[in-house]
C-alpha positions in Angstrom: -26.3 11.7 0.2 -23.0 14.0 -1.0 -19.4 11.8 -1.4 -16.6 13.8 -0.3 -13.8 14.0 -2.9 -11.3 12.0 -3.1 -9.3 12.5 -6.1 -5.8 13.5 -6.0 -6.0 11.3 -2.7 -2.8 9.1 -1.5 -3.6 6.0 0.5 -0.6 3.4 1.9 -2.6 0.4 1.4 -0.2 -2.4 3.9 -1.3 -6.4 2.5 0.4 -9.6 1.7 1.9 -9.3 -1.8 -0.4 -13.1 -1.8 -3.4 -11.1 -0.6 -6.5 -12.0 -3.0 -8.1 -8.7 -2.6 -5.7 -6.4 -3.1 -5.9 -6.4 -7.3 -10.2 -4.7 -6.3 -8.5 -2.0 -4.4 -6.3 -0.9 -6.7 -8.5 -1.4 -9.5 -11.0 0.7 -6.7 -8.3 3.0 -5.8 -7.9 4.3 -9.9 -12.3 4.5 -10.2 -11.6 6.8 -7.5 -8.6 8.6 -8.8 -6.9 7.9 -5.9 -3.1 6.9 -5.6 -2.3 3.9 -3.8 1.6 3.3 -2.0 1.2 -0.3 -1.3 3.3 -1.5 1.4 3.3 -5.3 1.4 5.8 -8.2 2.5 7.7 -8.3 -1.0 11.2 -9.6 -0.4 13.5 -7.0 -0.3 16.6 -7.8 -2.4 14.3 -8.1 -5.4 13.9 -4.3 -6.8 10.1 -4.2 -7.3 9.8 -7.3 -9.0 5.7 -7.2 -9.4 6.8 -3.6 -11.1 4.3 -1.6 -8.4 6.7 0.1 -6.7 6.0 -1.0 -3.6 7.2 -0.7 0.0 9.2 -3.9 1.2 7.9 -4.5 4.9 7.6 -7.0 7.3 5.3 -7.7 9.5 7.0 -9.5 12.2 9.7 -6.3 12.4 7.6 -3.3 13.2 9.7 -0.7 14.2 12.7 -1.3 10.8 8.7 -1.6 8.9 7.5 1.9 9.8 11.0 3.2 9.2 11.0 1.4 5.3 7.3 3.0 5.1 8.3 6.9 6.8 11.4 7.1 4.3 8.6 6.2 1.5 6.2 9.2 2.2 8.4 11.6 3.6 8.5 14.0 0.8 4.8 13.1 -1.0 2.4 12.1 2.1 -0.3 10.2 2.8 -3.7 11.0 3.4 -4.5 7.3 4.4 -3.9 4.2 5.7 -5.5 1.1 5.0 -4.8 -2.6 5.9 -5.9 -5.5 4.4 -5.7 -8.4 6.8 -5.9 -11.9 4.2 -4.6 -14.6 3.7 -3.9 -17.5 1.7 -5.4 -20.5 1.8 
C-alpha cells in the first residue's frame, strides 16, 4: 500500500481549546510535515494567549466563525479540514 504525500499540506483543525486530543493531532501533524491551522473557541479578546496562532471562533455563532476562518485563510489556502468533538468531562 502506498501513502499519498502530505508533506507541506495545510489543514484546518477545529477544536475546543480544552480538547484533550488537540496535542496528539499537533504532534502527528508535525511528524507528517503538515501545517495545522487551528480554529478554537479561545477568547477572541486575548491576543493569542497560547501562542499557537489559533483563529478565535465561537461555535455557537456559525456565520461569524466562518467569516473569521475565511478571512484568516484567504491569502494562504488550506488543503483539508478536520473537526474534533471531544469535550472535557
